[in-house]
Each structure stands twice: as structure tokens, then as C-alpha cells.
ROMAR-833344 format. One record per residue (C-alpha): x, y, z; chain; residue number from 1; residue in one letter. Coordinates in Angstrom, 1 decimal, decimal comma. Layout:
N
(atom (X Y Z) 'A' NUM 'a')
...
***
This chain:
343
(atom (0,0 0,0 0,0) 'A' 1 'm')
(atom (1,5 3,3 -1,1) 'A' 2 'd')
(atom (0,9 6,0 1,5) 'A' 3 't')
(atom (3,8 8,3 0,7) 'A' 4 's')
(atom (1,9 11,0 -1,2) 'A' 5 'g')
(atom (-0,9 11,8 1,2) 'A' 6 'd')
(atom (-0,1 12,7 4,8) 'A' 7 'p')
(atom (-3,8 12,2 5,8) 'A' 8 'g')
(atom (-3,8 8,7 4,3) 'A' 9 't')
(atom (-0,5 7,9 5,9) 'A' 10 'r')
(atom (-1,7 9,0 9,3) 'A' 11 's')
(atom (-4,9 6,9 9,0) 'A' 12 'r')
(atom (-2,8 3,9 7,9) 'A' 13 'w')
(atom (-0,5 4,3 10,9) 'A' 14 'q')
(atom (-3,5 4,4 13,3) 'A' 15 'r')
(atom (-5,0 1,3 11,8) 'A' 16 'w')
(atom (-1,6 -0,4 12,0) 'A' 17 'r')
(atom (-1,3 0,4 15,7) 'A' 18 'r')
(atom (-4,7 -1,2 16,2) 'A' 19 'r')
(atom (-4,1 -4,2 13,9) 'A' 20 'l')
(atom (-0,8 -5,3 15,4) 'A' 21 'v')
(atom (-2,2 -6,2 18,9) 'A' 22 'p')
(atom (-5,1 -8,1 17,3) 'A' 23 'v')
(atom (-2,8 -10,1 15,1) 'A' 24 'v')
(atom (-0,5 -10,9 18,0) 'A' 25 'l')
(atom (-3,4 -11,9 20,1) 'A' 26 'g')
(atom (-4,6 -14,3 17,4) 'A' 27 'g')
(atom (-1,1 -15,8 17,1) 'A' 28 'v')
(atom (-0,9 -16,3 20,9) 'A' 29 'l')
(atom (-4,3 -17,8 21,1) 'A' 30 'a')
(atom (-3,5 -20,2 18,3) 'A' 31 's')
(atom (-0,2 -21,1 20,1) 'A' 32 'a')
(atom (-2,2 -21,8 23,3) 'A' 33 'g')
(atom (-4,4 -24,3 21,4) 'A' 34 'c')
(atom (-1,4 -26,3 20,2) 'A' 35 's')
(atom (0,9 -28,7 21,9) 'A' 36 'g')
(atom (0,1 -31,8 24,0) 'A' 37 't')
(atom (-2,5 -30,3 26,4) 'A' 38 'a')
(atom (-5,7 -32,3 26,5) 'A' 39 'p')
(atom (-8,6 -30,8 24,7) 'A' 40 's')
(atom (-12,4 -31,4 25,0) 'A' 41 'i')
(atom (-12,4 -31,2 21,2) 'A' 42 'l')
(atom (-10,4 -34,4 20,9) 'A' 43 'd')
(atom (-12,7 -36,8 22,7) 'A' 44 'p')
(atom (-11,7 -40,4 23,3) 'A' 45 'a')
(atom (-14,7 -41,6 25,2) 'A' 46 'g')
(atom (-18,5 -41,7 25,3) 'A' 47 'a')
(atom (-18,8 -38,9 27,9) 'A' 48 'g')
(atom (-16,4 -36,5 26,2) 'A' 49 'a')
(atom (-18,0 -37,2 22,8) 'A' 50 's')
(atom (-21,3 -35,9 24,1) 'A' 51 'r')
(atom (-19,7 -32,7 25,4) 'A' 52 'i')
(atom (-17,8 -32,1 22,2) 'A' 53 'a')
(atom (-20,9 -32,7 20,1) 'A' 54 'g')
(atom (-22,8 -30,1 22,1) 'A' 55 'l')
(atom (-19,9 -27,7 21,9) 'A' 56 'w')
(atom (-19,9 -27,9 18,1) 'A' 57 'w')
(atom (-23,7 -27,3 17,9) 'A' 58 'v')
(atom (-23,3 -24,2 20,0) 'A' 59 'l')
(atom (-20,3 -23,1 17,9) 'A' 60 'f')
(atom (-22,2 -23,4 14,6) 'A' 61 'w')
(atom (-25,3 -21,7 16,0) 'A' 62 'i')
(atom (-23,1 -18,8 17,2) 'A' 63 's')
(atom (-21,5 -18,6 13,7) 'A' 64 'm')
(atom (-25,0 -18,5 12,1) 'A' 65 'a')
(atom (-26,2 -15,8 14,5) 'A' 66 'v')
(atom (-23,0 -13,8 13,8) 'A' 67 'f')
(atom (-23,5 -14,0 10,0) 'A' 68 'v')
(atom (-27,1 -13,0 10,4) 'A' 69 'e')
(atom (-26,2 -10,0 12,5) 'A' 70 'v')
(atom (-23,5 -8,9 10,1) 'A' 71 'm')
(atom (-26,0 -9,2 7,1) 'A' 72 'l')
(atom (-28,6 -7,2 9,0) 'A' 73 'l')
(atom (-26,1 -4,5 9,9) 'A' 74 'l')
(atom (-25,0 -4,3 6,3) 'A' 75 'a')
(atom (-28,6 -4,0 5,1) 'A' 76 'w')
(atom (-29,2 -1,3 7,7) 'A' 77 'a')
(atom (-26,1 0,7 6,8) 'A' 78 'l')
(atom (-26,2 0,3 3,0) 'A' 79 'v')
(atom (-29,7 -0,7 1,7) 'A' 80 'f')
(atom (-31,8 1,4 4,1) 'A' 81 'r')
(atom (-29,7 4,5 3,4) 'A' 82 'r')
(atom (-30,3 4,5 -0,4) 'A' 83 'r')
(atom (-32,6 7,3 -1,7) 'A' 84 'p')
(atom (-36,0 6,2 -2,6) 'A' 85 'g')
(atom (-36,1 3,1 -0,4) 'A' 86 'v')
(atom (-39,4 2,9 1,5) 'A' 87 'r')
(atom (-40,5 0,5 4,2) 'A' 88 'v')
(atom (-44,1 -0,7 4,1) 'A' 89 'r')
(atom (-46,4 -0,3 7,1) 'A' 90 'h')
(atom (-46,0 -3,1 9,6) 'A' 91 'g')
(atom (-42,8 -4,5 8,0) 'A' 92 'q')
(atom (-40,5 -3,5 10,8) 'A' 93 'p')
(atom (-42,8 -5,1 13,4) 'A' 94 'l')
(atom (-42,9 -8,4 11,5) 'A' 95 'r')
(atom (-39,1 -8,3 11,0) 'A' 96 'f')
(atom (-38,5 -7,7 14,8) 'A' 97 'v')
(atom (-40,9 -10,5 15,7) 'A' 98 'a')
(atom (-39,1 -13,0 13,5) 'A' 99 'i')
(atom (-35,5 -12,0 14,2) 'A' 100 't')
(atom (-35,8 -10,8 17,7) 'A' 101 'g')
(atom (-38,2 -13,4 19,2) 'A' 102 'a')
(atom (-38,9 -16,3 16,8) 'A' 103 'g')
(atom (-35,3 -17,3 15,8) 'A' 104 'i')
(atom (-33,9 -17,0 19,4) 'A' 105 'p')
(atom (-36,8 -19,0 20,7) 'A' 106 'l')
(atom (-36,1 -21,8 18,3) 'A' 107 'v')
(atom (-32,4 -21,7 19,2) 'A' 108 'i')
(atom (-33,0 -21,8 22,9) 'A' 109 'l')
(atom (-35,5 -24,7 22,7) 'A' 110 'v')
(atom (-33,1 -26,7 20,5) 'A' 111 't')
(atom (-30,1 -26,1 22,8) 'A' 112 'v')
(atom (-32,1 -26,8 25,9) 'A' 113 'y')
(atom (-33,4 -30,1 24,5) 'A' 114 's')
(atom (-30,0 -31,2 23,4) 'A' 115 'l')
(atom (-28,6 -30,3 26,8) 'A' 116 'g')
(atom (-31,2 -32,3 28,6) 'A' 117 'l')
(atom (-30,5 -35,3 26,3) 'A' 118 'r')
(atom (-26,7 -35,1 27,0) 'A' 119 'd')
(atom (-27,2 -34,6 30,7) 'A' 120 'l')
(atom (-29,3 -37,7 30,9) 'A' 121 'a')
(atom (-26,6 -39,7 28,9) 'A' 122 'a')
(atom (-23,8 -38,4 31,2) 'A' 123 'l')
(atom (-25,8 -39,4 34,3) 'A' 124 'g')
(atom (-26,3 -43,0 33,0) 'A' 125 'd')
(atom (-23,4 -44,7 34,8) 'A' 126 'g')
(atom (-22,0 -48,2 34,4) 'A' 127 'p')
(atom (-24,0 -51,3 35,3) 'A' 128 'a')
(atom (-23,5 -52,9 38,7) 'A' 129 'p')
(atom (-20,8 -55,5 39,1) 'A' 130 'g')
(atom (-18,1 -53,7 37,1) 'A' 131 'g')
(atom (-14,8 -52,4 38,4) 'A' 132 'p')
(atom (-14,9 -49,5 40,9) 'A' 133 'v')
(atom (-12,0 -47,2 41,4) 'A' 134 'i')
(atom (-11,9 -45,0 44,5) 'A' 135 'e')
(atom (-10,1 -41,6 44,2) 'A' 136 'v')
(atom (-9,4 -39,3 47,1) 'A' 137 't')
(atom (-8,2 -35,7 46,5) 'A' 138 'g')
(atom (-5,4 -34,5 48,9) 'A' 139 'h')
(atom (-3,5 -31,2 48,9) 'A' 140 'k')
(atom (-2,0 -31,7 46,3) 'A' 141 'w')
(atom (-2,1 -35,2 45,0) 'A' 142 'w')
(atom (-4,6 -38,0 44,2) 'A' 143 'w')
(atom (-4,8 -41,3 46,1) 'A' 144 'e')
(atom (-6,1 -44,2 44,0) 'A' 145 'v')
(atom (-7,5 -47,5 45,2) 'A' 146 'r')
(atom (-9,6 -50,3 43,7) 'A' 147 'v')
(atom (-12,6 -51,3 45,6) 'A' 148 'a')
(atom (-11,9 -54,7 47,4) 'A' 149 'g')
(atom (-8,1 -54,4 46,9) 'A' 150 'v')
(atom (-5,9 -53,5 49,9) 'A' 151 'a')
(atom (-3,1 -51,6 48,0) 'A' 152 'g')
(atom (-3,0 -48,1 46,8) 'A' 153 'a')
(atom (-1,2 -45,9 44,3) 'A' 154 't')
(atom (-1,0 -42,2 43,5) 'A' 155 'a')
(atom (-1,8 -39,9 40,6) 'A' 156 'n')
(atom (-2,4 -42,7 38,1) 'A' 157 'e')
(atom (-5,4 -44,9 37,5) 'A' 158 'l')
(atom (-6,0 -47,6 34,9) 'A' 159 'h')
(atom (-9,3 -48,5 33,1) 'A' 160 'i')
(atom (-10,1 -51,2 30,6) 'A' 161 'p')
(atom (-10,8 -50,0 27,1) 'A' 162 'v')
(atom (-14,4 -50,0 25,9) 'A' 163 'g')
(atom (-15,9 -50,4 29,4) 'A' 164 'e')
(atom (-17,6 -47,9 31,7) 'A' 165 'k')
(atom (-15,7 -47,7 35,0) 'A' 166 'v')
(atom (-17,4 -46,3 38,1) 'A' 167 'r')
(atom (-15,2 -43,7 39,9) 'A' 168 'i')
(atom (-16,0 -42,9 43,5) 'A' 169 'r')
(atom (-14,7 -39,5 44,6) 'A' 170 'l')
(atom (-14,0 -37,9 48,0) 'A' 171 'r')
(atom (-11,9 -35,1 49,4) 'A' 172 's')
(atom (-9,6 -35,4 52,4) 'A' 173 'a')
(atom (-9,3 -31,7 53,0) 'A' 174 'd')
(atom (-10,7 -28,9 50,7) 'A' 175 'v')
(atom (-12,7 -28,6 47,6) 'A' 176 'l')
(atom (-11,2 -30,3 44,5) 'A' 177 'h')
(atom (-12,5 -31,2 41,1) 'A' 178 's')
(atom (-11,8 -34,4 39,1) 'A' 179 'f')
(atom (-11,5 -33,7 35,3) 'A' 180 'w')
(atom (-10,3 -35,7 32,4) 'A' 181 'v')
(atom (-11,1 -33,5 29,4) 'A' 182 'p')
(atom (-10,8 -36,2 26,7) 'A' 183 'q')
(atom (-12,9 -38,7 28,7) 'A' 184 'l')
(atom (-15,5 -37,0 30,9) 'A' 185 'm')
(atom (-16,8 -33,7 32,3) 'A' 186 's')
(atom (-15,5 -32,5 35,7) 'A' 187 'k')
(atom (-17,0 -33,7 39,0) 'A' 188 't')
(atom (-16,4 -31,6 42,2) 'A' 189 'd')
(atom (-15,1 -33,3 45,3) 'A' 190 'l')
(atom (-16,8 -31,8 48,3) 'A' 191 'i')
(atom (-15,4 -32,4 51,8) 'A' 192 'p')
(atom (-17,7 -34,7 53,8) 'A' 193 'g')
(atom (-19,6 -36,0 50,7) 'A' 194 'e')
(atom (-19,1 -39,1 48,5) 'A' 195 'd')
(atom (-19,5 -38,3 44,8) 'A' 196 'r')
(atom (-19,5 -40,5 41,7) 'A' 197 'e')
(atom (-18,7 -40,2 38,0) 'A' 198 't')
(atom (-17,6 -42,7 35,3) 'A' 199 'w')
(atom (-14,9 -43,0 32,7) 'A' 200 'l')
(atom (-15,0 -44,7 29,3) 'A' 201 'h')
(atom (-12,3 -44,8 26,7) 'A' 202 'a')
(atom (-12,8 -45,8 23,1) 'A' 203 'd')
(atom (-9,1 -46,4 22,4) 'A' 204 'r')
(atom (-6,1 -47,3 24,4) 'A' 205 'a')
(atom (-3,8 -44,5 25,5) 'A' 206 'g')
(atom (-2,8 -42,2 28,4) 'A' 207 's')
(atom (-5,1 -39,3 29,2) 'A' 208 'y')
(atom (-4,1 -36,4 31,4) 'A' 209 'r')
(atom (-6,4 -35,3 34,1) 'A' 210 'g')
(atom (-6,4 -32,2 36,3) 'A' 211 'q')
(atom (-7,9 -30,7 39,4) 'A' 212 'c')
(atom (-10,3 -28,1 38,0) 'A' 213 'a')
(atom (-11,1 -26,3 41,2) 'A' 214 'e')
(atom (-8,6 -23,9 42,8) 'A' 215 'y')
(atom (-7,4 -25,6 46,0) 'A' 216 'c')
(atom (-4,4 -23,7 47,1) 'A' 217 'g')
(atom (-0,8 -23,0 46,3) 'A' 218 't')
(atom (0,0 -26,0 44,2) 'A' 219 'q')
(atom (-3,4 -26,4 42,5) 'A' 220 'h')
(atom (-1,6 -26,3 39,1) 'A' 221 'a')
(atom (0,6 -29,3 40,1) 'A' 222 'h')
(atom (-2,3 -31,6 41,0) 'A' 223 'm')
(atom (-2,5 -33,6 37,8) 'A' 224 't')
(atom (-3,0 -37,3 37,2) 'A' 225 'f')
(atom (-3,0 -39,8 34,4) 'A' 226 'l')
(atom (-5,7 -42,2 33,2) 'A' 227 'v')
(atom (-4,3 -45,2 31,4) 'A' 228 'v')
(atom (-6,8 -47,0 29,1) 'A' 229 'a')
(atom (-5,6 -50,5 28,3) 'A' 230 'e')
(atom (-6,9 -54,0 27,3) 'A' 231 'p')
(atom (-8,8 -55,8 30,0) 'A' 232 'r')
(atom (-6,0 -58,3 30,6) 'A' 233 's')
(atom (-3,5 -55,5 31,3) 'A' 234 'd')
(atom (-6,1 -53,8 33,6) 'A' 235 'f')
(atom (-6,5 -57,0 35,6) 'A' 236 'd')
(atom (-2,7 -57,4 35,9) 'A' 237 'a')
(atom (-2,6 -53,8 37,2) 'A' 238 'w')
(atom (-5,2 -54,6 39,9) 'A' 239 'v')
(atom (-3,3 -57,7 40,9) 'A' 240 't')
(atom (0,0 -55,7 41,3) 'A' 241 'r')
(atom (-1,9 -53,1 43,3) 'A' 242 'l')
(atom (-2,8 -55,8 45,9) 'A' 243 'g')
(atom (0,6 -57,5 45,9) 'A' 244 's')
(atom (3,7 -56,8 48,0) 'A' 245 'p')
(atom (6,3 -54,5 46,4) 'A' 246 'a')
(atom (9,3 -56,0 44,6) 'A' 247 'p')
(atom (12,1 -57,1 46,8) 'A' 248 'q')
(atom (15,6 -55,6 46,4) 'A' 249 'p')
(atom (17,8 -57,3 43,9) 'A' 250 'r')
(atom (21,1 -55,5 44,4) 'A' 251 't')
(atom (23,2 -54,4 47,4) 'A' 252 'd')
(atom (22,4 -50,8 46,7) 'A' 253 'a')
(atom (18,7 -51,5 46,7) 'A' 254 'q')
(atom (18,9 -53,4 49,9) 'A' 255 'r')
(atom (20,8 -50,6 51,6) 'A' 256 'r')
(atom (18,1 -48,2 50,2) 'A' 257 'g')
(atom (15,3 -50,3 51,6) 'A' 258 'q')
(atom (17,0 -50,3 55,0) 'A' 259 'e')
(atom (17,4 -46,5 54,9) 'A' 260 'a')
(atom (13,7 -46,1 53,9) 'A' 261 'f')
(atom (12,3 -48,4 56,6) 'A' 262 'v')
(atom (14,6 -47,2 59,4) 'A' 263 'q')
(atom (14,5 -43,6 58,5) 'A' 264 'g')
(atom (11,9 -40,8 58,6) 'A' 265 't')
(atom (10,3 -41,9 55,3) 'A' 266 'c')
(atom (8,4 -44,8 56,8) 'A' 267 'a')
(atom (6,6 -42,4 59,2) 'A' 268 'g')
(atom (4,5 -40,9 56,3) 'A' 269 'c')
(atom (4,7 -43,5 53,4) 'A' 270 'h')
(atom (3,9 -47,1 53,0) 'A' 271 'a')
(atom (5,6 -49,8 50,9) 'A' 272 'i')
(atom (3,7 -53,1 50,8) 'A' 273 'r')
(atom (5,5 -56,0 52,3) 'A' 274 'g')
(atom (7,9 -53,9 54,4) 'A' 275 't')
(atom (7,7 -52,4 57,8) 'A' 276 'g')
(atom (6,8 -49,0 56,3) 'A' 277 'a')
(atom (3,1 -48,4 56,9) 'A' 278 'n')
(atom (2,7 -44,6 57,0) 'A' 279 'g')
(atom (-0,6 -43,2 55,8) 'A' 280 'r')
(atom (0,1 -39,4 55,6) 'A' 281 'v')
(atom (1,7 -39,4 52,2) 'A' 282 'g')
(atom (1,2 -41,5 49,0) 'A' 283 'p')
(atom (1,8 -45,3 49,0) 'A' 284 'd')
(atom (5,2 -45,8 47,3) 'A' 285 'l')
(atom (5,0 -49,5 46,4) 'A' 286 's')
(atom (5,1 -48,8 42,7) 'A' 287 'd')
(atom (6,7 -45,3 42,7) 'A' 288 'v')
(atom (9,4 -46,4 40,2) 'A' 289 'g')
(atom (6,8 -46,9 37,4) 'A' 290 's')
(atom (4,8 -43,7 37,9) 'A' 291 'r')
(atom (4,7 -41,1 35,2) 'A' 292 'w')
(atom (5,8 -38,2 37,3) 'A' 293 's')
(atom (6,9 -37,0 40,7) 'A' 294 'i')
(atom (4,7 -34,7 42,8) 'A' 295 'g')
(atom (1,5 -35,1 40,7) 'A' 296 'a')
(atom (3,0 -33,7 37,6) 'A' 297 'g')
(atom (5,5 -31,4 39,1) 'A' 298 'a')
(atom (8,7 -33,0 37,5) 'A' 299 'v')
(atom (9,6 -36,1 35,5) 'A' 300 'p')
(atom (10,2 -39,3 37,3) 'A' 301 'n')
(atom (13,9 -39,9 37,0) 'A' 302 'd')
(atom (16,8 -40,4 39,3) 'A' 303 'g')
(atom (17,9 -36,8 39,4) 'A' 304 'g')
(atom (14,5 -35,3 40,2) 'A' 305 'h')
(atom (13,7 -38,1 42,6) 'A' 306 'l')
(atom (16,9 -37,4 44,6) 'A' 307 'g')
(atom (16,1 -33,7 44,7) 'A' 308 'g')
(atom (12,6 -34,4 45,8) 'A' 309 'w')
(atom (13,8 -36,6 48,7) 'A' 310 'i')
(atom (16,4 -34,1 49,8) 'A' 311 'a')
(atom (14,2 -31,1 49,7) 'A' 312 'n')
(atom (10,8 -31,3 47,9) 'A' 313 's')
(atom (10,1 -27,6 48,8) 'A' 314 'q')
(atom (12,5 -26,6 46,0) 'A' 315 't')
(atom (10,5 -28,6 43,5) 'A' 316 'v')
(atom (6,9 -28,1 44,7) 'A' 317 'k')
(atom (6,9 -25,2 47,3) 'A' 318 'p')
(atom (4,1 -25,5 49,9) 'A' 319 'g')
(atom (3,7 -29,3 49,8) 'A' 320 'n')
(atom (3,5 -31,1 53,1) 'A' 321 'y')
(atom (6,7 -33,1 52,8) 'A' 322 'm')
(atom (9,6 -31,5 54,8) 'A' 323 'p')
(atom (13,3 -31,8 53,8) 'A' 324 'p')
(atom (14,6 -35,2 54,7) 'A' 325 'q')
(atom (17,8 -35,7 56,8) 'A' 326 'p')
(atom (19,3 -38,3 54,4) 'A' 327 'v')
(atom (23,1 -38,7 54,4) 'A' 328 'd')
(atom (24,6 -37,9 51,0) 'A' 329 'a')
(atom (26,3 -41,3 50,8) 'A' 330 'd')
(atom (22,9 -43,1 51,4) 'A' 331 'r')
(atom (20,8 -41,0 49,0) 'A' 332 'l')
(atom (21,9 -42,8 45,9) 'A' 333 'p')
(atom (21,0 -46,2 47,5) 'A' 334 'd')
(atom (17,6 -44,8 48,5) 'A' 335 'l')
(atom (17,0 -43,5 45,0) 'A' 336 'v')
(atom (18,0 -46,9 43,5) 'A' 337 'a')
(atom (15,6 -48,8 45,8) 'A' 338 'y')
(atom (12,6 -46,5 45,0) 'A' 339 'l')
(atom (13,3 -46,7 41,3) 'A' 340 'q')
(atom (13,2 -50,5 41,5) 'A' 341 's')
(atom (9,6 -50,4 42,8) 'A' 342 'l')
(atom (7,6 -51,0 39,6) 'A' 343 't')
***
């Protein structure tokens, strides 16, 4: 665009450019926020999420239709109505307002309300009795996971069989939390003193990230979990491992690490099945070596981060309830080796 000859035109173009740049940058940032590996309700992988995504698309296309209608009416009002000689017949504005201002919105509202009632009924239709039941308790800031009828527990990870509805019983140990797996189901609030229920269903195998969706304190953002959908045989094997003793040490370093764990301060808060550690304050660590993360999504689960977490978890996840541990520097590698062997 050549604006060199007309100062007025150049000035108008500069004003428009100053307005346009923030809009373009905002659009780019919004697009960037929609990319990556974050779970999306528009990528459903189960029956519950598919209902929600379908309703979202209905609302989106209705909104687009309303937007186009408004823009056309605005263009008609600004262009057509301003032409000389255009006359509006008596009663035409009233009929026009009745149709566009009352009739069309009424049809839209009735349609959306009917679809919403249909989907709410479908989301409330849980699994049949007799299927697997997983019990999830929200803590500040991690998730305790158990299977009904099984003595063992794990943390921040639950498994479900592909193609089956699984009942999820929810409770909170402290404050208000919210259990949400965007690709599988809508969120369900955990209210202290109440038992809540939802269900999960996955159409395909995979790992689906979940999140606490209700602000619950300092580390709310680091209160994530993983749902692993797998064949029924793998799910049954996971349930069996959950009720079995933890693996025994196989090396001298692992044996020294187990001794440091059981005889040190760790056993006061954590449990490892088959050992003398029976703490109930923090997560059960019987399978900690196979978990997807440390600190409910705070850092990856590897030797370096695990050692840093043991020595002083406050530098990793400030505000969590685990104080720095008085572990000797020469015994820390053994303790890390032992914990990583628990799979």
C-alpha cells in the first residue's frame, strides 16, 4: 500500500496499523495456546467427552450463524436502508423484529435446551453394577487411587479397561477439589464430607491427562493425574499388582536403600507393601518407580528429580506437606536406586 503521497492517508494507515498489530499478535498467541500436548475437549476419546464435544460444536455453529445474520442485517441497515427512494411498508419492521428478535432466538433456545437435557441424561447414565470400581481421594496436592476390594493403593495414576464404563467414587480429604479428564468426561467436584460419583469410558487405548479443575491452594496447578486405558487383561494385571507386595531388592544398593527407607523418617509418612513401612500421611510408594511423574506432575520421574525431591521437595513443589529429609549424602543414591526398583 503506497501512502507516501498523502499525509492524511499515511496518518490513517498508521493508526490502523497500531490497532491491527495487537489483534494479530493476540490471534497468534491464542493459536499457540491451542497447540501442543495439552488435553482438549475437542479431541474426545470416550463416550462422555464425545457428548460434550458434540454439544460444543452445535453451540459453535449456532453462534456462527447468528454472527453472520447480525452482520448481514447490519450491512442491510447501513447500506440498503440509506439508499434514496427506499421505502419501508407499514408493519414490515414489526414483523421483522418479531421474527429475528423473538422467533429465531426461541427456536435456538429450545433446541439447545433439548440437546442439553439429552446429553445430561446420557452423562448421568453410569455403568451397570458389578463392574470395576476405582476410589479416588483428593489431597493437597495429589490423588490417592484405590480399587474397591483391593488393599493396596497408588497415587496420581489410575487404569481403566478400554471399551468399558468404569465407576469412579470420589471424595476429598481436605478442601474442595475437582476431578476432570477433558478427553474422557466432564468434571466432578469433590466436596469435603460428601461421596461423589462419576464414570470414565475410553474408546481407544492410551494415556489421558487429568487435572484438578477447582482452585485448591498454592500447588493447584501441580495436581495432575494420568488415566491409562488398556486392554482388560492389562487392567486385571494392574489390579493384581496393586494388591501384591512391592518387589524385593535385587542389588546391594537397593537393599541398603530399603533399610534407609524403613529405618529412617520416610516410613513415618509413606507405606511400601511387604515392608515395615506403613505410613498413611503421604502416598503409598509401592510402585513409585513406574509412575509417570513426581509430585503429581511437578517434575519427570527420573533419578535426578527423585533425589532432589527426597532431599528437599520444597525446592521442587513449594508448599507441599513433605519437609526436607535428613538423608546422608552417601545413602541418598541407594535410596533412589531402591525407590526406582519399585515398579
